[in-house]
C-alpha positions in Angstrom: -25.5 -144.3 -99.9 -24.1 -146.1 -96.9 -20.8 -147.8 -97.2 -19.6 -150.7 -95.1 -16.0 -149.8 -95.2 -14.0 -146.5 -95.7 -10.4 -145.8 -96.8 -8.6 -142.5 -96.8 -5.7 -141.8 -99.2 -3.4 -138.7 -99.0 -1.7 -137.4 -102.2 0.8 -134.6 -101.7 2.4 -132.3 -104.2 6.2 -132.5 -104.7 8.5 -131.0 -102.2 11.3 -130.0 -104.6 9.0 -127.9 -106.8 7.7 -126.2 -103.7 11.2 -125.3 -102.5 12.7 -124.2 -105.8 9.7 -122.7 -107.6 7.6 -121.6 -104.6 4.7 -123.9 -105.6 4.1 -127.2 -107.3 1.1 -129.0 -108.6 -0.9 -131.9 -107.4 0.5 -134.9 -109.2 -2.5 -135.7 -111.4 -0.9 -138.7 -113.0 -0.1 -140.3 -109.6 -3.6 -139.5 -108.4 -5.2 -141.1 -111.5 -3.1 -144.2 -111.2 -3.9 -144.5 -107.5 -7.7 -144.0 -108.0 -7.8 -146.5 -110.9 -6.0 -149.1 -108.8 -8.5 -148.5 -105.9 -11.5 -148.6 -108.3 -10.4 -152.1 -109.5 -10.7 -153.2 -105.9 -14.2 -151.9 -105.7 -13.6 -148.6 -104.0 -15.6 -145.4 -104.9 -14.8 -141.8 -104.2 -17.0 -140.5 -101.4 -15.6 -137.0 -101.1 -12.3 -135.2 -101.3 -10.7 -132.1 -99.8 -7.6 -130.0 -100.6 -5.4 -129.4 -97.6 -2.7 -126.8 -97.2 0.1 -127.6 -94.7 3.2 -125.7 -93.7 6.4 -127.2 -95.3 9.9 -126.7 -93.9 9.0 -123.4 -92.0 8.8 -121.1 -95.0 6.6 -122.9 -97.6 3.3 -124.5 -97.7 2.1 -127.3 -100.0 -1.1 -128.8 -101.0 -2.4 -132.3 -100.6 -5.6 -134.0 -101.7 -7.3 -136.1 -99.0 -9.6 -138.6 -100.7 -12.1 -140.7 -98.8 -13.1 -143.9 -100.5 -16.0 -146.3 -99.6 -17.3 -149.6 -100.6 
C-alpha cells in the first residue's frame, strides 16, 4: 500500500533503569499512548525496528523506531 505521507517516532527506554539496573524495558504504556494518539489522526504503522545505542560510554539502551504512514 502506498502512503502519501510518512512520520517516524522514536521511543527510548529509560536512562535511570539502564544506569542502576544494567537494563530497562521499552516503555510499553508510553508507546501505547503514543500510537493510539497517532491512530486517531489517521496514521498507521508501516514498520518498526528495535535499535541499540551506546549510552554514557558503558551502557547501551534500546529504542523502538516506528514508521507511520497515511
